C-alpha positions, 0 to 999 in steps of 0.5 A: 795974546791978541796978535797970536789970536789974529794970526791963528784966525788968519791961518784957520781961515786959510785952511779950515780943516787944519786941526793944529791951528784950531787947537792953538786958537782955542788955547789962545782964546782961553788964555785971553779970557775975554771972549767966552763965546769965541772960546767955546765955539773954537773948542767945538770946531776942534771937536767937529774935526776930531771928536776924540781930541782929549785936551779939547774935550777936557777944556770944553768941560772945564769952561762950561763948568766955570760958566756955570753950565752943565758939563754934559752940554759939551755934547749939545753943540750950543754956544752960550752967551758971554759970561765970565767964568767963576774963579773958584776952580782951584782943583787940578782937574778944573784947570784948563790944559795949557793954562799956567797957574 
């Protein structure tokens, strides 16, 4: 996962307006589960390029909920402090898209 993160960060740096690498980077950061600030920032950067990207909007809402923040703050553009998400989210709607069980 760390190698994928580095590779995707390089691709994003070379082509900041490319949507697909940003979506993949956000998924890698969520799977990695170590840097919630970077994951949230990455999700928000995808939404700057495509505000209606459903998968990313869903993942941001789930991440914020797991961080104990109001999912409505998905719209406020703020990046939170790094705090591990609560592990209580077992309901299907609380799963991140692309996350295996």
